[in-house]
N, C-alpha and C positions, 0 to 999 in steps of 0.2 A: 316837458310838461305832460305831453300826451302819454308818456310811459307811466307817470305817476298816477294819472287818472285810470289808466287801464289796469294797473296793479291794484289799485284800491277797489275797483269794481270786481275784479277777479277774486280778491280775498273775501269780499262780502258774499259773493255767490257761494264760495267754498264753505263759509261759516254757516250759511243758511241751509245748504243742501246736505251737509253731513249730519248723520243722526246724532241726537244728543245722548250723552252717556248718563245713565241714570243709576241710581243705587240698586235698583231691582236686578240689573244684570250682574252685579257683584254677589247677589244672594245665591246665584247658581253654584257657587263654590262652597257652600255650607256642607254639602254632602261629601266633601273630599275625604273626610275621615273614614267613610264607609266605602270608598272606591274599590278596595281589595276584597270586600266581603263576597263577591260573586266568583272569585277565582277558585280554581280547583287545586287542591294540594297534590303534590307529586310524591310518590313513595320512592325509596331508594331503589327498589327493584325496577320500577318504571324508568327511572333515570339511567340505571345500568343498561337496560334494554336499548334505550335510545343511543347511548354511547357505543354499545356493541354494534349497532346498525351503522353508525357513522364510521367506526373503525373498519368494518367490513367493506364499506364503500371505498375507503382509503386503500385497503389491501387490494381490492379489485383494480383500482386505478394504477397502483404500483405494478401489479402483474401485467397490465396492458403496456405500461412503459417498458417493462423488462422484455416483453415479446417484441416490441418495436425495435429495441436495441438489438435483439438477436436477429431480427429480420434485416437490419442494416448490415450486420456483420456477415450473416450466412446467406443472404438473398431471399429469405423467407420460405424457401422450399425445404423439403426433407432431404437429407443427404443419403448417399448410397451406404454410408457407414453408420451403423446404429449409434455408435458412441458420439457422433457429431450432430445428431438430431437436435434442432434448436429447442425442442420441448424438454429435453433432458436437463437436469441440473449440471452446472459446470463444476467439475471437481477442482478443488484447490490444489495447486501444484506446490509441493513442499520444496523449498529451496535448500540446497545443501549448506551446511555450516561452513564458515571460513576455513576451519581446520581441514575439511574434506576437500577443499579446492586445491590443495597443494601449495607449495611455495615456489614462486617464479624465480628462475635463475637464468642469467645470460651466460651461455657457454661460448667463450671466445676462441676456443681451439678444439681440435678433434680429440675426443677421449676414447681410450681403448678399454673395454670391459672384457671379461673372459669370453663372452659370447659374441658381442658385436662391437661396432665402432659407433660412437655417438658423435655426430657431426656438429659443426658450429650452429648455434641458434638459441632460441628461448625454450626452456623446458620447465614444466611443473614437476616438482620433486615431491614424492610421497614416500613416507617411511613405513615399512611393515615389519612385523615380527613373525617369523616362521620357524618353527622347531627351535626356539631359543636363540635364533640368529636374527640380526637386523639387516634389512635390505633397503637401499635407496633406489627407488624406481623413477626413471626419467620418462616423462610423458610429454608428447606433443599432441594437442587436442585430446582425443581419447585413445591414442595409440601408444602402447608401451614401446619405447625406443631402446631402452637399456636398463640393466639391473646390476647394482654393485653391492657387495657385502660390506657392511660397516661395523665398526667396533663401538660399543656403548661406553659412555664416559660420564662422569659426574661434573666435568668441567663445563662452564657455560660460555667459554671463549670470549669473555668480556663483552658480550652483546647486550644491547639495551632492551631488546624485545625478547619475548618468550619464544615465539615462533620465528625461526630464521633458517636460512640456508645460504651458504656462500662458497665460492671456489677461490682458494688462496694459493698462490704459487708456492711450491715447496722446494724444488730444485730443478735442474735442467731436464729431468725426465718425468717428474711426477708433480701433480697438483694435489692439494689437500682440500677435500670437500667437508665442510662442517654443517651439521644439521641440528636444530634444536626444536623441541616441542614441549608441551606440558607433560607428556608421558616420559620422554627420555631425550638425552643428547647423544649424538653419535658423530663419528668422523671416519673418513676413508681416504686412502692414497690411491690415486688413479694415474696410470701412465697417459701421456699426451703427446701430441705432435702439432706444431704450428702450421 
């Protein structure tokens, strides 16, 4: 019962002390139609100047971020080599095309070329045309390990891919290496030893 009395007294005090809402306070919104009259119109030129200033600020922040990344990589100081200076633009490295990478072949026996012996291992094979002749070059890493003259042919050796190179057993003394690319197909017989 005490709670009800307390609640009643509290609500009466709240009603008495709150200001009364009158119709006059609603009349202040009559000028709402003219609220935009004092605003300044902005021309396209002014708008573009503001946008340029904002974009310039963004470019500066991007440049700062780029310098921070360069500092993380190079340590922030200048290098003894001018090409490695962090203020320089980093040149894009053009990667070679897959055709320029050669075709990887596993040589499981020692092959004998007119000049050298090609030992067992993995080789990238590149084909070149020199003086109207085709040569198959055996590379390991960037070192030329052997070179074999090949004969050009129209045969595709029933291969499913355009670029291919394989070593096929031919007889007891020779293997046949076949090579195919977009430019030409070729083959060569190479003596071998197990």
